[in-house]
C-alpha positions in Angstrom: 7.2 -5.5 17.0 9.3 -4.3 14.9 8.5 -3.7 11.5 9.6 -1.8 8.1 8.9 2.1 8.0 7.2 2.5 4.7 9.0 5.8 4.1 12.6 4.7 4.9 12.7 1.4 2.9 15.9 1.2 1.7 17.5 -2.4 0.9 21.2 -2.6 1.0 20.2 -5.0 -2.2 17.1 -5.4 -4.6 14.2 -6.8 -3.6 13.5 -8.6 -7.4 9.7 -9.2 -7.1 9.2 -5.7 -5.2 10.9 -3.8 -7.5 10.3 -5.4 -11.1 7.5 -7.7 -10.8 4.7 -6.5 -8.6 1.7 -5.4 -11.0 -0.8 -5.8 -8.8 -1.7 -6.2 -5.1 -4.9 -7.2 -3.2 -5.9 -6.7 0.4 -8.8 -8.9 1.6 -10.9 -7.2 4.7 -8.8 -4.7 4.6 -9.3 -2.5 8.4 -7.7 0.9 8.0 -7.9 1.8 11.2 -5.1 0.2 12.7 -1.8 2.1 12.2 0.2 -1.5 11.3 -2.6 -2.4 8.1 -2.4 1.4 7.1 1.9 1.3 6.8 1.6 -2.2 5.2 -0.9 -1.0 2.0 1.5 1.9 2.2 4.3 -0.3 2.0 3.3 -1.3 -1.6 2.0 1.8 -3.0 5.4 3.7 -2.3 8.0 0.8 -3.1 6.1 -1.4 -5.7 7.8 0.6 -8.7 5.6 -1.6 -11.8 2.3 -1.9 -9.6 -0.4 -1.0 -11.7 -3.3 -1.9 -9.8 -4.0 -2.1 -6.1 -8.0 -3.8 -4.7 -8.1 -3.4 -1.5 -11.9 -5.2 -0.5 -13.6 -4.3 2.9 -15.7 -5.5 5.3 -19.1 -4.9 5.1 -19.3 -2.5 7.8 -17.4 0.5 6.2 -18.2 3.4 4.7 -18.7 5.2 1.5 -16.2 8.2 2.6 -13.8 5.5 4.2 -12.2 5.3 0.8 -11.5 9.7 0.6 -9.9 9.1 4.3 -7.7 5.9 2.9 -6.1 8.1 -0.2 -5.0 10.5 2.1 -3.6 8.6 4.6 -2.2 6.1 2.1 -0.6 9.2 0.0 -1.5 7.8 -3.1 -0.2 11.0 -4.6 3.6 10.4 -3.6 2.9 6.3 -5.1 6.7 5.7 -7.4 4.0 3.7 -9.5 2.3 6.3 -12.1 0.6 3.7 -13.5 -1.0 2.4 -10.4 
């Protein structure tokens, strides 16, 4: 399976929605233990320029310390939108 590496995203043309309009993302039943899922979420954190809010809902069995680990995995400090 091929996918876009969130750190190598550099489209030849502007993706208007991602660049100018995407302000909220909701990921339901997010499984942050699968690398492809992590990269999918990280893509928005690193590339959505006007992102203000990202909500993640978890399967019931996740633990509290899981959130701290996700901040590290998603590289939230490197986000392109400082409003998020």
